[in-house]
N, C-alpha and C positions, 0 to 999 in steps of 0.2 A: 898689925893690919888684920882685919877680920876676913875669914874665908867666906866668900860669897858664892861658892860653887854649890850647885844642887846636883848631887850624885844620883844618877839614874832617873832623870825627870819623867821619862815615860812610864816608870813603874809606880809613880805617885798617883793616888786617887784624889779626885776633887777638883780637877781642872774645870774651869768654867769659861765659856765664850764671852768675850767682851760685848757689852750691849751696843758698842759703837761699830762692831763688825757688820758687814753687809750680809744679806741672805743669799747672794748669788754664788757663794763659794770663794770669793776673793777677799783680800784684806781682812783675814780672820785672825784675831789674836785670842789666845787663851791665857788665863791668869790662874795662879794657884795661891790661895789664901793660907794664912796661918802657918807660915814656914819661918823657922828661926833665922834663916840666912837673909831674909828680905822678901821681896815680891818677885817670884819667877814669872816670866812671860815667854810664850813660845808661839810659833806659827802653827795654826791648827791643821794646815795641810801637811805638815811634817811632824806629827806627834812623837816620833822616835828620834827626832833631831835634837839639837841643843836648846836650852832655855837660857835666856838672859835674866840675870837676877839684879833687880834694882834695890837700892836702899829704900827703906820705908818712907823716909821724909821726901826723897826725890820723887818717888811714885805718887805720893799724896799731892805734891805740888803739880805734877803733870796732870793728874786726874782733875784737880781743881781748875787748871787752865783749859782743859778740854771742855769741861762742863760750862765754863764761862765763855767758851768760843773765842778765846784770845789767840789761838794758834793759827787761825785762818790768815792767809796773806792779804 
């Protein structure tokens, strides 16, 4: 099994805010590209909190679905 933990996520540079996050300060996700463990995602309101790391293929499928707007109820 592959270790998908990102040690000390707040110490990493390069976090970017998701283009799908709103500008009013809520629902803000940050993503960190180019990590060997996968795609780390965190809540921008708690940058010193944990990051969830997604496998690259799973993240790519999620982004494709969001762009195609297939996740709306």
